[in-house]
N, C-alpha and C positions, 0 to 999 in steps of 0.2 A: 801652320804646323799642328795646330789643334785638330784640324780636320783630318790630316794624315794619320795622326795617332788614333783617332777614332776609327778610321778604316782598318788599322792594324789590329785593334782590339776586337773588332767584329770578325775579322778573319780568324783570329785565335779562338774565339768562342765557337765558330763553326767547326774548327778542327777538333777541339777537345772540349767536352761539356764540363770538365772539372774546373776550367778557368773562366766559366761563364760569370760566376759571382765576382771574381776579381776584375773582369772586363767591364762589368756594370759599374763597379766602383770607380774604375779609371775614367769611364765615360762621364760620370757625374762630376768628377774632379776637373776634367778638361773643360766641361761646359761652364763650370764656375770660373775657371781661369780665362776662358774666352770672353765671358761677359765683363770681367774686370779689365781686360786689356783693351777692349773696344772703347773708343772715346765717346763720351756722352751717354753711355749705357750703364754707368755705375748706379747701383741701386741706392736709393736714399735710405739713410738709417731710420729704423723704426722709432718713432717717438716714444718716450717712456710714458707709461700710463700715469695719469694724474691720481694723487692719493684719494681724491674724493670721487673717482670714477666708480660707478656702480657696475659690478659684474653680473652676469646672468645667474639668477637663482631660481629654484623651483618655487612656483606660486603656492601659497598655503591653501589647503583645501577649504572650501566654503562649508557653511553649515549644512547645505543640502547635498553636498558631494557624497557619493557612496564611499564609505570607509572600508578598509580591508576586513576580510572575514576573521573573526576571532578564532583563536586556536581552540580545538575541541577540548583540550585538557584544561585550559585556563577558563573556559566558559563557566564551569561549575566548581572552580577551585575554592572560592570564598564561601559559597553556599551550596555544598554538595547535595543537600536535601531537596533542592529544587529539581534535580534530575529525575527523581522518582515521581514527580508530578507532571513531567513533560510528556509530549506525544511521542518523542523518540524512545522513551522507556516503554511506553505502552505497546508500541509496534514491535519492540524487540523481545519483551518478556511477558507482556499482557498482565494478567492478575496473579501470575505464579511468582514464587520467590526466585531470586537470581540463581540459586543453586539447583533448581528443578531440572532433572534430566542430565546433570553433569556426571561424567564418568572419566576418571583419571586413566591415562595411558600407563600400563604396567606390563611387565613381562610375565607370561603365563596366564593361566585361567583363574588363579587365586589372587584376589586383590591384596595389597600390603595392609598390615595392621595399623600403620601410621601414615599420615600424609607427609609430603615432602617438607623440608625445612623452609624453603622459600622458592618462589617461582622466578624471581628476577635477581640476578647476581651481577651487579655492575651494568654493563650494556647487553648482557646475554639473557635471553628469555627462553624458558623451556618450551617444549613443543606444544604442550597442552596446559596453559596456566589455570590456576584455580578460578572459581567464579568471580572473585573480587579483583584479582590481578589481571584478568583478561579484558576487563572493561575499564578504560581510563577515566570514565566519568564517575565510577563508583568509588567512594572514599569513606572509610570508617571514621565517624565523628560522633561525639556524644549527643549532638543535636539532630543527627540523622536518625530519628526515631523509627521511621518506617523501614529503614534497612535493618536496624538492630532487632526489630520485632520479628523479622523473617528468620532469625537464628535462635529464637527463644521458643520453647515449647509452651503453647497456650494452656496446657493442662497442669503442668508442674512448675512452670516458670524457670526451668533449668536450661542452660545453653546447650544446644545440640552438639553432639560429638563431631569432631572434624571428619571422622570416617564416613559420616552420613552426608554432610554438606560438601565434602571435598575441599574445604578451605585449607590452605597451607598453614604451617605452625606459626609463621610470622603474622599472618592476618588473624589467626585465632587468638593470639596474644593481644592484638589490638582490639579485637571484639570484646575480650574479657575486661580490658581496661575501660573501654567506651561504655559498656553496659553498667559497670560499677559506678562510673562517674555520672551517667544519666540517672541512675536510681538515687544517688546522693543529692542530685539537683532537683529531683521530683519529676523528671521527664518520663520515667518508666515506673510502673507500680511494683511493689514488693509482693512476692507470692508467699504467704504465710501458710504453712501446712495446718490442716485441721486435726485437732487432737480431741478425742472423745473421752471425757472424764466421767468415770463411773461414781456411783454413790459410795462405794467402799472407800474411796480416797478421802472422804469427809466424815466417816463414821468412827466412833470410838471402838468398834469391834474389829478394826483392822489389825493385822498382826504387828505392824510397826507402832501401833499406839496401844498402850496399856493403861490400866487404871492406876491412879495415884495411890501409893501405899498409905495406910493409916499412920497418923502421927505417932512417933515412938514415945515410949514412956519417959518420964523425966530422968535426965542423966545419961540417956543413950543417944547415939547419933542416928541420923536417918539411914546411913549405909554403913556397912561394917568396915569399909576401907577408910572411913572418916575417923575411926577410933585411933587412939594413941598406939603407935607401933614401936617396939623396942628393937633397934638394930642389933645385928650379930656382933659380938665383941671381937671375934677373930677377923671379920671383914673390915671392921673399923681400924684395927691395928695394922692390917695390910695396906690400907689406903694411906694411913699416916706415915708408914715407912716409905712409900713411893714418893709422897709429896712432902717429905720432912724438910727439904731445903727451902720450900716455899711457905711453910707454916711458921707462924710467929708464936 
């Protein structure tokens, strides 16, 4: 009976391809029934696995086994200053600062007066990120002194304007905070402006410095405003009238 049903299912599958899936299911079901009905061919039940049976697990890599390559972003995550001493940095930038030759994409021939607020917003990255946002290895950190020195003028010690370096406002704020922290920790020097003091500032002939007046005669004060002053009787009466409720 099972063989006849299998032939019927094959004939139906040849006539209509839409019933091919159902015919395959029917064939598998009848094959199972045929095995169960035949004497002596009943499949023995599978023994339950012993609790102490060890299953196949992946072997732990040995000390000499080659490990997976580290992510490029996590390689210098803890110590970003090591990237500036690496060969990868020298091949990419050489001895120039990271912002050398950068030009922001903008509409028209006149560049904007301010840089963009940020280059990365969530998962979206702008078309031409700033020199810091475009390289995942570069990270602004107070101990990353070589990177911070690239954004400080060696003549005046002032941080370069973002319109010159092309850094976005978010990274410019981080640079200000990192440079201030590095100077407080003694990692970066302070630039003290030179002031030329002339001899006039220490002489008695300067306009702001006058000679001490001679001592007054006995009974007179040094200055006229130190002498006894008599207030106006009308002004005193007016003040007493205003504050008469508070005077005792």
